[in-house]
C-alpha positions as CSV (number, residue, x, y, z in Angstrom):
1,M,-3.9,15.4,1.5
2,S,-0.7,14.4,-0.2
3,R,0.2,15.1,-3.9
4,V,2.1,12.4,-5.7
5,L,3.7,13.4,-9.0
6,L,5.2,11.0,-11.5
7,Q,7.1,12.8,-14.3
8,D,7.9,10.5,-17.2
9,A,8.7,7.9,-14.6
10,S,9.7,4.4,-15.8
11,F,11.2,1.3,-14.4
12,S,13.3,-1.3,-16.1
13,A,15.1,-4.4,-14.7
14,E,17.6,-6.8,-15.9
15,T,16.3,-10.3,-16.6
16,S,18.1,-13.6,-15.9
17,D,19.5,-13.8,-19.4
18,G,21.1,-10.3,-19.1
19,S,18.5,-8.5,-21.2
20,V,16.6,-5.4,-19.9
21,R,12.9,-5.5,-19.5
22,T,10.7,-2.4,-19.1
23,I,8.2,-3.1,-16.4
24,L,6.6,0.4,-16.3
25,H,6.9,2.6,-19.4
26,P,7.3,6.4,-19.0
27,T,4.3,7.6,-17.0
28,T,3.1,11.0,-15.9
29,L,0.5,11.2,-13.2
30,D,-0.8,13.7,-10.6
31,L,-2.3,11.7,-7.7
32,S,-4.1,13.8,-5.1
33,E,-7.5,12.2,-4.6
34,Q,-8.5,10.7,-1.3
35,R,-9.0,7.1,-2.6
36,I,-7.2,5.8,-5.8
37,A,-7.3,2.2,-7.0
38,V,-4.8,0.6,-9.4
39,I,-6.2,-2.4,-11.3
40,G,-4.8,-4.7,-14.0
41,A,-3.7,-8.3,-14.7
42,N,-0.9,-10.0,-12.9
43,G,2.5,-8.8,-14.2
44,S,0.9,-5.6,-15.7
45,G,3.1,-3.3,-13.6
46,K,0.8,-2.4,-10.7
47,S,3.1,-3.4,-7.9
48,T,6.0,-1.7,-9.6
49,L,4.1,1.6,-9.8
50,L,3.1,1.4,-6.1
51,R,6.6,0.5,-4.9
52,M,7.9,3.6,-6.7
53,L,5.6,5.8,-4.6
54,N,7.6,5.5,-1.4
55,G,11.0,4.8,-2.9
56,L,11.1,1.0,-2.5
57,L,11.9,1.2,-6.2
58,L,13.6,4.2,-7.8
59,P,12.6,5.2,-11.3
60,T,15.0,4.2,-14.1
61,T,14.0,7.4,-15.9
62,G,12.0,10.5,-14.8
63,S,11.1,11.2,-11.3
64,V,8.6,10.5,-8.5
65,S,7.8,13.0,-5.7
66,V,5.5,13.2,-2.7
67,D,4.6,16.7,-1.6
68,G,7.7,18.0,-3.4
69,L,10.0,15.4,-1.8
70,D,11.9,13.4,-4.5
71,T,12.0,9.7,-3.8
72,R,15.6,9.5,-5.0
73,A,17.0,12.6,-3.2
74,D,14.7,12.5,-0.1
75,G,14.0,8.8,0.3
76,S,13.9,8.8,4.1
77,A,11.6,11.8,4.3
78,V,9.3,10.2,1.7
79,R,9.1,7.0,3.7
80,R,8.1,8.9,6.8
81,Q,5.1,10.3,4.9
82,V,4.2,7.2,2.9
83,G,3.2,3.9,4.7
84,F,3.3,0.7,2.6
85,V,1.3,-2.4,3.3
86,F,2.5,-5.5,1.4
87,T,0.3,-8.2,-0.1
88,D,1.8,-10.8,2.3
89,P,1.8,-9.3,5.9
90,L,4.6,-11.7,6.9
91,S,6.9,-9.6,4.6
92,Q,6.7,-6.8,7.1
93,L,5.8,-8.3,10.5
94,V,9.3,-8.8,12.0
95,M,8.6,-9.3,15.7
96,P,7.3,-12.5,17.3
97,T,3.9,-11.0,18.5
98,P,1.5,-8.3,17.5
99,L,2.2,-6.3,20.6
100,E,6.0,-6.3,20.0
101,D,5.5,-5.3,16.4
102,L,3.4,-2.3,17.4
103,E,5.9,-1.3,20.0
104,L,8.7,-1.5,17.4
105,S,6.7,0.8,15.0
106,L,6.0,3.3,17.8
107,R,9.7,3.5,18.9
108,R,10.5,6.6,16.8
109,R,7.3,8.5,17.8
110,I,7.1,7.5,21.5
111,K,10.4,7.4,23.5
112,S,9.0,6.1,26.8
113,A,8.8,2.3,26.9
114,T,5.8,2.4,29.2
115,A,3.9,5.0,27.1
116,R,4.8,3.0,24.0
117,R,3.3,-0.2,25.4
118,Q,0.2,1.6,26.5
119,E,-0.3,3.1,23.0
120,A,0.4,-0.3,21.4
121,L,-2.3,-1.9,23.6
122,R,-4.7,0.9,22.7
123,I,-4.2,0.4,19.0
124,L,-4.7,-3.4,19.2
125,Q,-7.9,-2.9,21.2
126,E,-9.1,-0.4,18.5
127,Y,-8.6,-3.0,15.8
128,G,-10.2,-5.8,17.8
129,L,-6.9,-7.6,18.2
130,E,-6.4,-7.3,21.9
131,P,-7.0,-11.0,22.6
132,L,-4.0,-11.7,20.2
133,N,-1.5,-9.3,21.9
134,D,1.0,-12.0,22.8
135,S,0.1,-14.6,20.2
136,S,2.7,-15.8,17.7
137,I,2.4,-14.0,14.4
138,Y,2.4,-17.5,12.8
139,E,-0.7,-18.5,14.8
140,L,-2.8,-15.7,13.4
141,S,-5.2,-16.0,10.5
142,G,-4.5,-14.2,7.2
143,G,-7.0,-11.5,8.1
144,E,-5.6,-11.0,11.5
145,R,-2.1,-10.7,10.2
146,Q,-3.2,-8.2,7.6
147,L,-4.9,-6.1,10.3
148,V,-1.8,-6.2,12.4
149,A,0.3,-5.1,9.4
150,L,-2.1,-2.3,8.7
151,A,-2.0,-1.2,12.4
152,T,1.8,-1.2,12.5
153,V,2.0,1.0,9.4
154,L,-0.7,3.4,10.6
155,A,1.0,3.7,14.0
156,V,3.7,5.9,12.6
157,E,0.9,8.3,11.3
158,P,1.7,8.4,7.6
159,K,-0.1,11.0,5.4
160,L,-0.4,8.5,2.6
161,L,-1.1,4.8,2.8
162,V,-0.1,2.6,-0.1
163,L,-1.5,-1.0,-0.1
164,D,-0.4,-3.6,-2.6
165,E,-3.3,-6.1,-3.2
166,P,-4.3,-6.1,0.5
167,S,-7.2,-8.5,0.2
168,T,-5.5,-11.2,-2.0
169,L,-4.9,-13.6,0.8
170,L,-8.2,-12.9,2.6
171,D,-11.5,-14.8,2.7
172,L,-14.8,-13.0,2.2
173,R,-15.3,-12.2,5.9
174,N,-11.9,-10.7,6.3
175,T,-12.1,-8.8,3.0
176,R,-15.2,-7.1,4.2
177,L,-13.5,-6.3,7.6
178,L,-10.6,-4.8,5.7
179,R,-12.9,-2.7,3.5
180,S,-14.7,-1.4,6.5
181,R,-11.4,-0.5,8.3
182,L,-10.0,1.2,5.2
183,A,-13.3,3.2,4.7
184,G,-12.9,4.7,8.1
185,L,-9.3,6.0,7.7
186,S,-8.5,9.7,7.3
187,Q,-5.3,9.1,5.3
188,Q,-5.1,9.3,1.5
189,L,-5.1,5.7,0.1
190,I,-3.6,4.4,-3.1
191,L,-4.1,0.6,-3.5
192,S,-3.7,-2.0,-6.1
193,T,-6.4,-4.8,-6.2
194,H,-8.0,-7.6,-8.1
195,D,-11.1,-7.0,-5.9
196,L,-13.2,-4.8,-8.2
197,E,-15.7,-4.1,-5.4
198,L,-12.8,-2.7,-3.4
199,A,-11.7,-0.7,-6.5
200,V,-15.2,0.9,-6.9
201,D,-15.0,2.1,-3.3
202,C,-12.4,4.6,-4.6
203,S,-13.1,7.9,-6.4
204,R,-10.4,7.4,-9.1
205,A,-8.8,4.3,-10.7
206,L,-6.0,3.6,-13.0
207,V,-6.0,0.6,-15.3
208,I,-2.5,-0.7,-16.2
209,E,-1.8,-3.1,-19.0
210,A,1.7,-4.2,-20.1
211,G,3.4,-1.4,-18.2
212,H,1.1,1.4,-19.6
213,V,-1.7,3.3,-17.9
214,V,-4.4,2.6,-20.4
215,F,-7.3,4.2,-18.5
216,D,-7.5,6.9,-15.8
217,G,-10.8,8.2,-14.5
218,P,-13.7,7.6,-12.1
219,A,-13.4,4.2,-10.5
220,A,-16.7,2.8,-11.8
221,D,-15.7,3.8,-15.4
222,A,-12.3,2.2,-14.9
223,V,-13.8,-1.1,-13.7
224,A,-16.2,-1.1,-16.6
225,Y,-13.3,-0.5,-19.0
226,Y,-11.2,-3.3,-17.4
227,R,-14.1,-5.7,-17.7
228,R,-14.5,-4.9,-21.4
229,M,-10.8,-5.6,-21.9
230,Y,-11.3,-9.2,-20.9
231,S,-14.9,-9.8,-22.0
């Protein structure tokens, strides 16, 4: 299990008019549970928080570390431990077909091209995607793309999996399929979501509002708090 520490970590960005906007205010967190959800309105700072966990964004102030590795000083090592799945899988699927994308992800771990292809085929079969091995990424449904993206990230065997609103583009059937797949993973998960059922599957949840963590506790209590905020 990984331990993610944020020590007074904040993130600010320059706006189009040249002013500076604080997106995440100084935040201190110790994240070590198996399943953690992050919930909040659009623009609340959820995605910013998640992108800081593997160094996609570096804190403006304070620090973020994963198992003692600082995202600023040890960025490459952090990204080897932390897999990130984007809301839109097309943001990270870079090869023409699912098979080629899996092979690309496995290149660092498996040097033999033959062994790499065999492992890619095995993973696609495990995810029920084998019939789509050589299909164009653009011909896949949203759910199929999301599963391919998840498979490519997990292929490098990260200790921690971070997912930014993974069910946003999915219909009910594919959302349930994704939930089932996530429930069977051994990795630690930290995910942001608007799907409150998915949030309740977690043991801990953070509620973010206007760049502040306004609630941190058991997932069911966090969801109840969030509902009261907008009731």
